[in-house]
TORTORFI-718917 format. One line per 2 residues: number of its first residue (from 1); their letters; for each residue x negated, y negated, z negated of C-alpha. Coordinates in steps of 0.05 Angstrom, whole numbers. Layout:
<rotors>
NUM> a> X Y Z ~ ...
</rotors>
This chain:
<rotors>
1> mc> -1371 245 361 ~ -1318 216 407
3> ii> -1343 163 455 ~ -1296 124 501
5> lg> -1329 88 560 ~ -1301 34 605
7> ei> -1241 -11 598 ~ -1188 37 625
9> lk> -1150 68 567 ~ -1153 143 560
11> fg> -1091 178 535 ~ -1084 249 509
13> iv> -1017 283 515 ~ -993 335 464
15> sk> -924 367 468 ~ -883 409 419
17> yg> -888 484 430 ~ -826 516 459
19> se> -787 452 470 ~ -762 438 541
21> ea> -740 369 519 ~ -809 352 493
23> dk> -842 378 556 ~ -795 337 600
25> va> -812 274 561 ~ -886 290 561
27> ke> -887 298 637 ~ -849 233 647
29> ig> -895 195 601 ~ -957 228 629
31> dy> -938 208 700 ~ -923 137 677
33> ia> -990 129 641 ~ -1027 158 701
35> ek> -1007 96 742 ~ -1047 52 695
37> ge> -1096 94 656 ~ -1129 162 648
39> vv> -1090 222 623 ~ -1117 286 592
41> fe> -1067 339 571 ~ -1073 390 516
43> eg> -1093 456 546 ~ -1030 495 563
45> vk> -986 433 566 ~ -1011 413 635
47> er> -995 482 662 ~ -925 481 633
49> lg> -911 413 662 ~ -942 424 730
51> sk> -977 357 723 ~ -1041 333 754
53> ga> -1102 312 715 ~ -1150 343 666
55> sk> -1136 386 606 ~ -1175 406 544
57> pl> -1165 449 482 ~ -1133 408 427
59> ne> -1196 410 383 ~ -1235 379 441
61> lc> -1183 327 459 ~ -1213 257 448
63> ad> -1179 194 473 ~ -1162 122 457
65> vi> -1091 143 443 ~ -1061 212 430
67> vv> -988 212 451 ~ -952 266 412
69> vg> -883 287 437 ~ -847 326 383
71> gd> -833 321 308 ~ -877 313 247
73> gt> -902 385 253 ~ -931 371 322
75> if> -961 306 297 ~ -995 344 239
77> ra> -1023 394 289 ~ -1051 338 332
79> iq> -1080 300 273 ~ -1117 361 247
81> qa> -1152 375 313 ~ -1151 317 363
83> kg> -1188 250 357 ~ -1154 184 372
85> kv> -1100 136 349 ~ -1033 171 347
87> lg> -968 149 380 ~ -911 195 360
89> in> -850 202 405 ~ -796 237 365
91> vg> -758 295 395 ~ -758 333 329
93> ki> -708 335 271 ~ -738 281 226
95> gf> -798 248 258 ~ -816 205 198
97> la> -886 193 226 ~ -864 180 298
99> ec> -860 108 323 ~ -811 113 380
101> vp> -760 157 415 ~ -758 178 489
103> sn> -712 120 509 ~ -764 67 489
105> ak> -828 106 499 ~ -847 71 564
107> da> -839 3 530 ~ -886 29 475
109> id> -938 49 527 ~ -934 -20 559
111> ri> -946 -53 492 ~ -1007 -9 480
113> fk> -1037 -31 547 ~ -1025 -103 526
115> gd> -1056 -92 457 ~ -990 -110 424
117> yv> -992 -63 365 ~ -1022 -54 295
119> id> -1058 5 264 ~ -1029 41 204
121> rr> -1088 77 172 ~ -1070 136 126
123> gk> -1116 173 79 ~ -1123 248 77
125> la> -1132 299 21 ~ -1192 346 23
127> te> -1187 417 -3 ~ -1246 459 -25
129> id> -1253 531 -50 ~ -1320 556 -76
131> gv> -1356 500 -39 ~ -1322 516 27
133> rl> -1284 457 57 ~ -1217 472 87
135> pd> -1176 429 136 ~ -1155 361 110
137> am> -1083 349 92 ~ -1043 291 119
139> ne> -982 307 77 ~ -999 360 25
141> sv> -1037 421 3 ~ -993 472 -33
143> vh> -1014 531 -76 ~ -958 579 -91
145> ts> -945 650 -112 ~ -953 702 -58
147> hi> -896 743 -86 ~ -823 720 -87
149> sk> -795 707 -157 ~ -864 717 -189
151> mr> -891 656 -225 ~ -964 640 -232
153> hf> -1001 608 -291 ~ -1035 542 -272
155> ri> -1080 492 -307 ~ -1093 422 -279
157> fi> -1157 383 -292 ~ -1168 310 -271
159> dd> -1241 290 -267 ~ -1257 352 -309
161> ef> -1209 330 -364 ~ -1152 378 -380
163> ae> -1086 347 -359 ~ -1031 400 -357
165> ef> -1015 474 -362 ~ -953 510 -339
167> ra> -923 571 -306 ~ -889 556 -240
169> dg> -877 580 -169 ~ -932 534 -146
171> vi> -962 464 -145 ~ -960 411 -91
173> fa> -1018 363 -82 ~ -993 306 -38
175> tp> -1017 242 -7 ~ -974 179 -6
177> tg> -955 198 65 ~ -932 266 38
179> st> -891 234 -18 ~ -831 234 29
181> gy> -841 307 47 ~ -845 371 6
183> al> -865 334 -57 ~ -801 294 -56
185> sa> -759 358 -58 ~ -799 378 -121
187> gg> -779 314 -157 ~ -839 273 -138
189> pi> -835 197 -127 ~ -833 160 -61
191> vd> -900 124 -56 ~ -916 66 -10
193> pr> -972 90 37 ~ -1014 29 19
195> vn> -1022 56 -52 ~ -1087 94 -63
197> cf> -1065 155 -102 ~ -1047 228 -100
199> iv> -986 264 -128 ~ -989 330 -167
201> ap> -920 361 -168 ~ -904 429 -200
203> la> -857 474 -161 ~ -800 501 -205
205> pf> -841 499 -270 ~ -819 540 -330
207> kl> -833 481 -376 ~ -788 421 -385
209> sa> -845 372 -397 ~ -883 391 -333
211> rp> -868 331 -290 ~ -902 303 -227
213> li> -966 263 -239 ~ -994 205 -200
215> vp> -1070 203 -202 ~ -1119 154 -170
217> sn> -1145 174 -101 ~ -1218 172 -125
219> ak> -1204 226 -177 ~ -1226 298 -169
221> ik> -1168 346 -182 ~ -1183 418 -201
223> le> -1131 472 -202 ~ -1145 534 -244
225> la> -1107 598 -229 ~ -1107 624 -300
227> ek> -1088 695 -281 ~ -1125 741 -233
229> ks> -1066 746 -186 ~ -1062 729 -112
231> av> -1033 663 -87 ~ -1025 627 -21
233> lv> -1053 560 1 ~ -1015 522 55
235> id> -1039 456 85 ~ -989 413 121
237> gq> -949 474 140 ~ -1002 488 193
239> yq> -1058 525 157 ~ -1048 583 110
241> kd> -1098 622 69 ~ -1090 678 17
243> in> -1132 661 -44 ~ -1157 702 -102
245> eq> -1208 651 -127 ~ -1199 620 -196
247> yv> -1208 547 -176 ~ -1185 502 -120
249> tf> -1211 430 -117 ~ -1177 370 -85
251> fq> -1205 301 -71 ~ -1201 242 -23
253> se> -1226 259 46 ~ -1275 214 83
255> ny> -1230 224 144 ~ -1166 186 158
257> ae> -1110 183 210 ~ -1092 122 250
259> fi> -1020 112 274 ~ -999 60 325
261> rf> -943 16 298 ~ -905 -42 326
263> kp> -876 -69 261 ~ -881 -53 186
265> df> -819 -12 172 ~ -836 39 118
267> ys> -777 20 73 ~ -726 19 130
269> ri> -750 88 150 ~ -737 113 80
271> gk> -666 85 83 ~ -652 119 150
273> lv> -688 185 142 ~ -696 202 68
275> v> -645 168 23
</rotors>
């Protein structure tokens, strides 16, 4: 459990791997925060930056606010392991989940110290194989063939009721947050993150009637791999596992992510970054 003591805000700093630009911004923001609050860097980041202060492995990083400098991939990495509200500073290509850019990052920090922000809470998707819980997905869990140009035979069950059967390259199981990601490229809908649902989207199905499904978030989704052939499971592009099991189960996680926002702008983001 993460316990924050005292009134001084504690900030964690996470920076994109291999990005000099991200490291430069992370050092500048870390030094700025240190004048007002406590700073703890992800292990390895502090050493790259030459900054003062403490550092911890990402899976032990616990703070009031986790400042993530990078793109959506870095944000996913932080969400999976660190604990705290997330402020994303975009130095990536898309940065759909980020709230600011380097030029206004200090203003964002000032507003956090003043309490001038709102929390955008996002649900996660749980994945389970043979009773073993895997990392939660912020965007999507994807099951796809482990061999190029070799389709797999899938069956989908919703709350133990048969829903669909098809041959395809794979299947995407996405959250509303993930509706603007990989699922969108597979023909899935854009879903307002306030809607409690999941998206099931076939990847290149060999069946004209196999279309994306929207199911309630309290449903249990079971994927059957109808053939005894290997497949690959990928969660948020961060976690990968070869699977030979017959069934994979997906359901709403008890965990969630909290993003710091300064205004509701989901639809304007779509217009700028997706459409």
